[in-house]
N, C-alpha and C positions, 0 to 999 in steps of 0.2 A: 482426657486432656491430649491435645495434639502434640506431635513431636516436631519441633521447628527444623530439625535436620532432614525430615522426610518431605518430599514434594511429589505431587503428581506431574508427570511429564507426558504431555500430549504429543503423539507421534502422527506423522502424515500417512496414517493407515486407517482403514474403515472400522474404527472403534469409537464408541460413543464417549468413553472416558479415558483419562490418562492412566499411566502405570506408575507405581510407587518406586522412587529411587532416593537414595541417601545423597544429600548435597552437603559438602563441607562448608562450614561457616565462612572460611576465608575466600570463598568464591563470591561472597556478597550476593546471594541469589535474589532475583526479583522476577515477578511474573512477566512472561514474554521473552525471557532470555533464551538464546539458542544454545543447546547443549548436545553433546554426543553421549549416547547411552548404550550399554550392551543389551542386545535384544536377540534372544535365541543364540545362534552361532555367529552372529555378525553384530555390527554397530549401526545404529540409526541416529539421525539428526531429528531432534524435536524441540519443543519449547517447554520451559517451566510454566505449568498451568496454574497451580494453586498449592499453597503450603498445607502441610498436615497429613497428606496421603489419604488412603482409603481405610475404612475401619475393618478390623478383623484380619489384617495381614500380619503374619509373623515377622517381627522386625529382623530376626536372624536370617530370614530369606531375602531381605531387600538388598539389592545390589546398589553400588554407588555409580554416579554419573562418571563418565570417562573424562570429561572436561567441558569447559565453556568455549564457544566459538567467538572469534574476534569480529563480532557483528553487532550492530545496534539491536536492542530487543524490539519485539513487536510492540507498538504503542498500545495503550489501554483501549483506545477506540477500535483498533483492529481486533483485539481480543474480544471485545464486546460484539463486534460485527460477526466474528466466527461463531460465537454463541447464537446470535440472532439468526444468521443464515441457516445454521444447522437445525434450529427449531422450526424456522419458517418452511424450509424445504424438506423437513423430516429426514435429514441425512446425518450420518455420524460426524461428530466434531472433527475427528481425524481426517475425514475426507475433505471437509471444508478447509482445514489447515493446509492440506496438500496443495490446494489451489493458491492459497495465500503465500505459500513458500515458493511458488513458481516451479522450480525444478531443483533436483539434488545438486547438480553441477555448480550452482551458484555459490555453494559454500566452499568451493575449492579455490576461490579467487585469492591469489597471493597479495600481500600488502603492497608490493611494488606496483600493482595494477591500479592503484587508487589515484586519478587525475580528475580535476573537475570535468564532468561529462558535458555539462551544458552551462553556458554563461547565465549569470543572474539577470532576469528581466529588469529593465530600467525603470526606477520610480520616476514620476508619481503614478504610473499606470493609468494613463488617460486616453485609451483608444476610444473611438477612432479619431483620426484627424479631420475627417469630413463631418459635416453637420448631419445629425440624424433627422429623419422625417418624423412627423408627429407620432405615427403609429410605432415606429422603431423606438422613439424616446420613451413612450409609455411602457413598452415591454421592457426596456432597459431598467427603468425605475423599479418595476416589479421584481426583476431578477436581482438587482442590487439589494433590495430590501430583504428578499428571501435569504441571500447569502449572509447578510448582516445578522439575521435572526438565528443563524446557526442550527436550524432544524431541518429535517427532511421534508421536502415538498416536491411536487411535480407541476411543471408549467409546459403547456404545448404552444409553440410558436407556429402559426399557420402562415404559409407564404410559398409562392412558387420559387423555383431556382432563379437566383439573381435578385431576389427581393430585399436582400439585406439582413437575413437572419444571422449570418455569421458575425456581423458587426454588433448585433445585440448580445450574442453570446460572449463576445469579447468584453463587453461591459461587465458581465458577471465574473469573468476571469479576473478582470482588473480589480474588482472589489475584493475578491478572494486573496489576491496577491497583496493588496494594501493592508489586509488583516494579518499578513504574515503566514498564510496558509498555503497548502498545495491545491492544485486544480487538476482534475482528470477530465479530458475531453474524449468521448467515445464516438466514433464515426464508422460508417460502412467502410470496409477496407478500400473500396474503389475511390473513396473520397480523400484518402491520404495522399494528396497530390503535392507536387512542388509548389504549385500556385498558392495553396492554402498555407504552407509553411512560410512562404515568402511574405504573405499578408500578415501572418502572425509576427514574424521577425520585424516587419516594418512598424507594426503597432507597439510591440513591447521591447524592441531593441535587442532581442535574442531569440533564436529558434527554440521550440519546445523539444523535450526528449521524446523519442518514438518507441512504440511497442506494437509490433505486428508480426505476422507469420514469416516474413522474409528476413528477419534479423538473424545474423549468425549467432552461434552459441556464445562467443566472446562478447558480442554486443548485448545479448540478452542478460548475461551475468553483470556486465558493467552497468547497464541501465537499471536493472533491478536494485543493485546496491546503491546507486545514486538516488533512487526514489526512497529506499528504506532509510537512508541517512539524512534525507531532507535536503540533499544537495541540488536536486532538480525540483523546481517549483511547479512546472507544468508538464504533464504527460499527455500526449496525444496518441491514442491507440485504436485498434480495430475492435469493434464491439462483438 
């Protein structure tokens, strides 16, 4: 019989499984919740992975979590993705979690640092304003259908620079926003130009949030939290 007060806490370290910790019921634990735990001679930030703990561990030796962080928990889809990526790449779950958590300093953001980071894109999300050519329209229909299906799939758009691929991708983003979801656009870093951002703002009424190597630490923390809280609907980043 499992102990409801014991949880496995997954840490952003190269370990396959979590470590057992005691969680007080008043903390209202749930999977994905960020917590601080004693680990060796220091404290680490991790997430509540699953209740019940591991078998064969002496309950008297199990330490308690130090506390919960004032952050939104990782969504169920992200937890499943960590599991999938770890299995697919044959990497420890903890190593994959480290990438999902971005960087330790993100957890030091004070409450006063919370302002909307990006404006909400304007409904009804109907880019572009210009009429699509026949080939563009056909590609846009396929992309919108795939987004509505809500399942992973891959589509290759073939076209030279300036052929209108961006407008077709904007159609997929529009469908995603109309469904109340977030969109991630990954580009070569050289393509993260002011021109692209202006085109996006013209189509959607607001610029996207950015993620690339030139962001300052404060911007990285701020943007990460905006994405985690669902405050930013579209993220454009370097792949």
